C-alpha positions in Angstrom: 0.2 -0.1 0.1 1.4 3.4 -1.1 1.6 5.8 1.8 3.0 8.8 -0.3 2.9 10.1 -4.2 4.4 7.6 -6.7 6.6 10.3 -8.2 9.5 12.0 -6.5 7.8 15.4 -4.5 9.0 18.6 -5.6 10.2 21.5 -3.3 7.2 23.3 -1.9 6.3 26.8 -2.5 7.4 29.4 -0.4 6.9 33.0 -0.1 10.5 33.6 -0.9 9.6 32.7 -4.7 10.0 36.5 -6.1 6.8 37.5 -7.5 4.8 34.7 -6.5 1.1 34.6 -5.2 2.7 33.0 -2.0 5.0 36.1 -1.2 1.9 38.1 -1.8 0.1 36.2 0.8 2.9 36.5 3.2 3.7 40.1 2.8 0.1 41.8 2.1 -3.0 39.1 2.7 -2.1 38.0 5.8 -1.5 41.0 7.4 -4.5 42.4 6.0 -6.8 39.3 7.6 -5.2 40.1 10.9 -6.1 43.7 10.9 -9.7 42.9 9.6 -9.7 40.5 12.4 -8.9 43.7 15.2 -11.4 46.0 13.0 -14.5 43.5 13.5 -13.8 42.0 16.8 -14.0 43.5 20.4 -11.3 41.2 21.7 -10.8 40.7 25.4 -7.8 42.4 27.2 -5.9 39.6 28.3 -5.9 35.8 27.4 -8.2 34.3 30.4 -5.9 31.3 30.7 -3.1 32.6 31.4 -3.9 36.4 32.4 -0.9 37.6 30.0 -0.7 39.3 27.2 -3.3 41.4 25.3 -5.2 39.9 22.5 -4.9 43.1 20.3 -1.5 43.6 21.3 -0.7 39.6 20.5 -2.3 40.4 16.8 -0.4 43.7 16.0 2.8 41.7 17.0 1.7 39.2 14.6 1.5 41.8 12.0 4.7 43.2 13.1 6.6 40.2 12.8 5.5 39.4 8.9 7.6 38.7 6.9 10.9 38.8 8.3 10.8 37.6 12.0 11.6 34.0 12.8 9.1 31.5 13.7 8.5 31.2 17.4 6.8 28.0 19.6 3.0 28.4 20.4 2.4 29.6 24.0 -1.2 28.0 24.5 0.3 24.8 25.4 -2.9 24.0 27.1 -4.7 23.7 23.7 -5.8 20.1 22.3 -3.5 20.6 19.0 -0.2 21.1 21.0 1.1 17.8 19.9 0.4 18.3 16.3 2.1 21.5 16.2 5.1 22.0 18.3 7.4 19.4 16.6 6.4 21.1 13.3 7.3 24.3 14.5 10.6 23.2 15.9 11.7 22.1 12.3 11.7 25.6 11.4 12.6 27.6 14.1 15.5 29.2 12.4 13.6 30.3 9.4 11.8 33.6 8.8 7.7 34.0 7.3 9.5 33.9 3.5 11.9 30.8 4.1 9.1 28.6 5.5 6.9 26.5 3.1 4.0 28.9 2.3 1.3 26.0 3.4 3.2 26.1 6.8 3.2 29.7 7.0 -0.6 30.2 6.3 -1.7 27.6 8.6 0.6 28.9 11.2 -0.7 32.4 11.0 -3.9 31.0 11.5 -2.9 29.1 14.5 -1.0 32.2 15.7 -4.8 33.8 15.8 -6.1 31.2 17.5 -3.4 31.7 20.2 -3.7 35.3 20.3 -7.5 35.3 21.2 -7.4 32.1 23.5 -9.9 30.4 21.5 -9.8 27.3 23.6 -10.9 29.0 26.7 -12.9 32.0 25.0 -14.6 30.3 22.1 -14.3 33.5 20.2 -14.5 33.0 16.3 -12.8 35.9 15.0 -14.4 35.7 11.5 -18.0 35.6 12.7 -19.0 38.9 10.9 -17.8 37.8 7.6 -19.1 34.2 8.0 -22.7 35.8 9.0 -22.9 37.9 5.9 -22.1 34.8 3.7 -24.5 32.6 5.3 -26.9 35.5 4.6 -26.1 35.6 0.7 -25.9 32.0 0.5 -29.8 31.1 2.2 -31.0 33.9 -0.2 -29.7 32.1 -3.3 -30.4 28.6 -2.1 -34.2 28.5 -2.9 -34.2 27.4 -6.4 -31.9 24.7 -5.8 -33.8 23.5 -2.7 -36.8 23.0 -5.0 -34.7 21.1 -7.2 -33.7 18.8 -4.5 -37.2 18.1 -3.5 -38.2 17.1 -7.2 -35.2 14.8 -7.2 -36.0 13.2 -4.0 -39.3 12.1 -4.8 -38.0 10.2 -8.1 -35.2 8.6 -6.2 -31.4 8.7 -7.1 -30.9 10.2 -10.5 -27.4 10.6 -11.9 -28.3 14.2 -13.5 -29.6 15.5 -10.0 -26.3 14.3 -8.4 -24.2 15.7 -11.2 -25.6 19.1 -10.8 -25.3 19.1 -7.0 -21.7 18.4 -7.4 -21.4 21.3 -10.0 -23.0 23.5 -7.1 -20.8 22.1 -4.6 -17.9 22.6 -6.5 -18.7 26.4 -7.0 -19.8 27.2 -3.9 -16.0 27.5 -3.3 -15.7 30.5 -5.1 -16.9 31.9 -1.9 -13.8 32.4 0.1 -13.6 34.8 2.6 -9.4 34.5 3.1 -9.4 35.9 -0.6 -12.5 38.0 -1.0 -14.6 39.5 1.6 -18.3 39.6 1.1 -18.1 43.1 0.1 -15.2 42.6 -2.4 -16.3 44.1 -5.8 -13.7 41.9 -7.6 -14.7 38.3 -6.2 -15.2 35.9 -8.8 -19.1 34.4 -9.3 -20.4 31.9 -12.0 -23.9 32.3 -11.1 -25.1 30.0 -14.1 -24.5 26.6 -15.4 -23.3 27.8 -18.6 -20.2 29.9 -17.0 -19.6 26.9 -14.5 -19.2 24.5 -17.4 -17.2 27.0 -19.6 -14.5 27.2 -16.7 -14.4 23.5 -15.8 -11.1 22.3 -16.5 -11.3 18.9 -15.6 -14.8 17.0 -15.2 -14.9 13.7 -13.9 -18.7 13.8 -12.8 -19.5 11.0 -15.1 -16.8 8.6 -13.9 -17.8 9.2 -10.1 -21.7 8.8 -10.8 -20.5 5.6 -12.8 -18.8 4.7 -9.6 -21.6 4.9 -7.4 -24.5 3.7 -9.9 -24.4 -0.1 -8.6 -24.1 1.1 -5.0 -26.6 1.6 -2.3 -26.3 2.7 1.2 -23.0 4.0 0.6 -20.7 5.6 3.3 -19.7 9.4 2.1 -17.1 11.0 3.9 -16.5 14.9 2.8 -13.4 17.0 3.6 -15.3 20.1 4.1 -13.8 23.4 3.2 -15.8 26.7 3.8 -18.7 27.7 5.7 -21.6 29.9 4.1 -22.5 29.1 0.3 -20.2 26.1 0.2 -21.3 24.4 3.4 -25.0 24.7 2.0 -24.1 23.1 -1.1 -22.3 20.3 0.6 -25.3 19.8 3.2 -27.7 19.8 -0.1 -25.7 17.1 -1.4 -25.4 15.0 1.5 -29.1 15.5 2.4 -30.0 14.3 -1.3 -27.8 11.1 -0.9 -29.4 10.4 2.6 -32.8 11.0 1.4 -32.6 9.2 -1.6 -31.1 6.2 0.1 -27.9 6.1 -1.9 -26.0 7.1 1.2 -26.5 5.4 4.5 -24.1 7.8 6.4 -22.4 11.0 5.8 -19.4 11.7 7.8 -18.2 15.6 7.3 -14.7 16.4 8.7 -14.4 20.1 9.9 -12.1 22.2 11.4 -11.3 22.0 15.1 -11.2 25.9 15.2 -11.7 28.8 13.0 -9.1 28.9 10.3 -8.4 30.5 6.8 -11.3 32.9 7.5 -14.3 30.9 6.2 -13.3 27.2 7.1 -16.1 25.4 8.6 -16.2 24.0 12.4 -19.0 22.1 13.8 -20.4 25.2 15.4 -20.8 26.6 11.7 -22.7 23.5 10.8 -25.0 23.6 13.6 -25.5 27.5 12.8 -26.3 26.9 9.5 -28.9 24.0 10.3 -30.7 26.2 12.6 -30.8 28.6 10.3 -32.3 26.2 7.5 -34.8 25.4 9.9 -36.2 29.0 10.3 -36.8 29.8 6.9 -40.3 30.5 5.6 -39.9 28.4 2.5 -41.0 25.1 2.9 -38.4 23.1 1.0 -35.6 25.1 2.7 -37.2 24.3 6.0 -37.7 21.0 5.4 -34.3 20.2 4.2 -33.0 21.7 7.8 -35.3 19.4 9.8 -34.2 16.3 7.7 -30.7 17.5 8.6 -31.5 17.5 12.2 -33.1 14.0 12.1 -30.3 12.7 10.2 -27.7 13.9 13.3 -30.0 12.5 15.8 -30.1 9.3 14.3 -26.5 9.0 13.6 -26.6 9.3 9.6 -25.2 12.6 9.5 -22.0 12.7 11.8 -19.4 15.4 12.3 -15.4 14.9 13.1 -12.6 17.2 13.9 -9.6 15.5 13.2 -6.5 17.2 14.4 -4.5 16.4 11.5 -6.5 18.8 9.2 -5.4 21.9 10.9 -1.9 20.9 10.9 0.5 22.5 8.4 1.5 18.4 7.3 0.8 17.2 3.6 -2.3 14.7 3.5 0.2 11.7 2.8 1.5 12.2 6.3 -2.0 11.5 8.0 -1.8 9.2 11.2 -3.0 5.7 10.9 -6.2 6.4 12.7 -7.5 9.2 10.3 -6.4 6.8 7.2 -8.0 3.8 8.6 -11.4 6.2 9.3 -11.2 7.2 5.3 -10.5 3.8 4.1 -14.1 2.8 5.5 -15.7 5.2 2.7 -17.1 4.2 -0.6 -16.7 8.0 -1.7 -14.6 10.7 -0.2 -15.3 14.1 -1.4 -12.3 16.7 -1.0 -13.5 20.4 -1.0 -11.6 23.4 -1.8 -8.1 24.7 -2.0 -6.5 24.5 1.0 -7.7 20.7 1.0 -5.9 20.3 -2.5 -3.1 21.8 -1.6 -2.6 19.6 1.4 -3.1 16.8 -1.1 -0.7 17.5 -3.4 1.9 18.8 -0.5 1.7 22.2 -1.8 4.6 21.6 -4.1 5.9 22.8 -7.6 4.3 19.9 -9.4 4.3 20.6 -13.4 0.8 21.2 -13.9 0.5 18.7 -16.5 1.6 16.0 -13.8 -0.7 12.9 -13.8 -3.2 13.5 -11.1 -3.3 10.1 -9.8 0.2 9.8 -9.8 0.2 12.3 -7.0 -2.3 11.4 -4.7 -1.6 7.9 -5.3 -1.5 7.2 -1.4 -5.4 7.8 -0.8 -7.0 4.9 0.7 -10.7 5.3 -0.8 -12.0 6.4 -3.8 -11.8 10.4 -3.8 -13.1 13.1 -6.1 -11.4 16.6 -5.4 -13.9 19.5 -5.9 -11.4 22.7 -6.3 -11.8 26.3 -7.5 -8.3 27.2 -8.4 -6.8 30.1 -6.2 -3.3 28.6 -5.6 -0.3 27.8 -8.0 -0.7 24.2 -7.2 -2.2 22.1 -9.6 -1.7 18.6 -11.6 -3.6 16.7 -14.6 -4.1 19.3 -17.2 -3.1 18.6 -21.1 -0.2 20.9 -22.5 -2.9 22.3 -25.2 -5.1 23.7 -22.0 -2.2 25.2 -20.6 -1.2 26.7 -23.7 -4.6 28.2 -23.9 -5.2 29.2 -20.6 -2.0 31.0 -20.5 -2.6 32.8 -23.4 -6.5 34.4 -22.5 -6.1 34.6 -18.7 -2.8 35.6 -17.1 -3.8 34.8 -13.6 -6.1 31.9 -14.4 -4.4 29.6 -11.7 -5.3 32.0 -8.8 -8.1 33.9 -9.6 -10.9 31.6 -8.9 -12.8 31.8 -12.0 -11.3 28.1 -12.9 -12.2 24.8 -11.4 -11.7 21.2 -11.6 -13.5 18.1 -10.4 -10.7 15.5 -10.4 -11.7 11.6 -9.8 -9.1 9.2 -8.2 
């Protein structure tokens, strides 16, 4: 059994790559996220668990560190993820924010926000203002799809309905609050199926539909990405598969704490379902009530594996997590960060065979990912030529997506 990619892994992306999106992230994007946390939160003056250090001062200090200060250990050693983080940090203690791998830098930055607000005592979600607005927008837009869901359930499992829900689940990933705030005029938004299909670089929906066709009462595991519209699309997909009998259980793997601004936690799932149950439109309200029932009887379960907030590549998953995923008939990996983790956030040539990179996966897996970073595999040379000619920033713009099946 393979436990890492078949091919030699290239070097990771780093902020030290001059002129790169990673460099811009370290120097500009992450400090601006920290400043927005300061603007949008009435932060506690001190960390309750230690009584030392002001939360605002800690975040301001984090901003000042970037990009040239050296990595330092975490101070909230009471946190449940300490054993995951401290050995990883020790490896990079002599490097600054630009020198460390980009994926490490981003995950470490968001973990430092959690440290600053003493999340494991306060429970404060520093991104709640933006998440609330994203959920409000998502609830407004979901009514038409909810009616489609009802019609699909009455007819049982249908491949075309499943493929449409996969498309919605993919493009829900365009709403990424770590890149574009809810009020950002430049955020991408493919609102109709014509635009969504035209911007698909890989579309393996037929292959995964064929895989599921003869199966009943499957176990589906979803590596969830963002709250808001994307989580609504994921929950709609889960509800459809449970209601029509194709799935017997759906397992949502969520983040242990708020990270990457909009990544979903169990609290986000509970809050989203609660809001669905309060919508006046009957198909939406009944959808929320079905989700509540599925949670109560164990058909819909949530998990927070500490590994999924670590700075590690997916092939470094612990044996316990590997055994958990191996039980699935289908794993769906959502979003950019999960895709980057799966590829080790490395400088793979974009034409590298995708299956040779993720050859270590323990179960059949479908990746739904909108391209927002310079990590990609599985394209053809002709695609690259065309894309580079028509859209200079295609790989980071959020306008293009893949549905890649392994």
